[in-house]
C-alpha positions, 0 to 999 in steps of 0.5 A, a space after each residue: 403462187 403468191 399469197 394474194 393469188 392463193 387468197 383469191 383462189 379461196 375467197 372467190 368460191 367461198 364468197 360465192 358459196 356464202 352468197 348462195 347459202 344466204 339466198 337459199 337459207 330458211 332463216 336470216 343470218 341473225 337468226 342463224 347466229 342466235 340458233 348457233 349460240 343457243 347450244 354450248 357445242 356450237 357456241 364454242 365453235 362460234 366463239 372460237 371463230 370470233 377469237 380468230 376473227 379478232 386476231 385477224 383484225 389485229 393483224 390487219 390493223 398492224 399490217 396497215 399501220 406498218 405499210 403507212 396506211 391510215 387505220 380507217 383503211 382497215 375499217 371496211 375489212 374489219 366490218 366484213 370480218 365481224 359479219 362474215 369472219 374469214 371473208 374480211 381477211 381474205 379480201 384484205 390479202 387479195 387487195 393489199 397482198 402480204 407484207 414483205 415480212 410475212 411473204 419472206 417466211 
């Protein structure tokens, strides 16, 4: 199965679940983030996720440049990554696929 298909198989149910949780949540996304950052144990998890999000953003940028795409083409994925972390890179893979180097390993 190609990387794009795997990413789509993960992206679709996870995005639907994310939308559902936003609809039924008793607080805003910002309030939830503030609550998570108020305790050291949950703050560590959030910090860890955002470190991975930063690494994914660097990968998306480098991958786009290697494909000859303008850096501005990656900006929407990075903005989605800032808010929803894994949805941005998954969407990038679904739309752009994996580069030849990554898929041959």
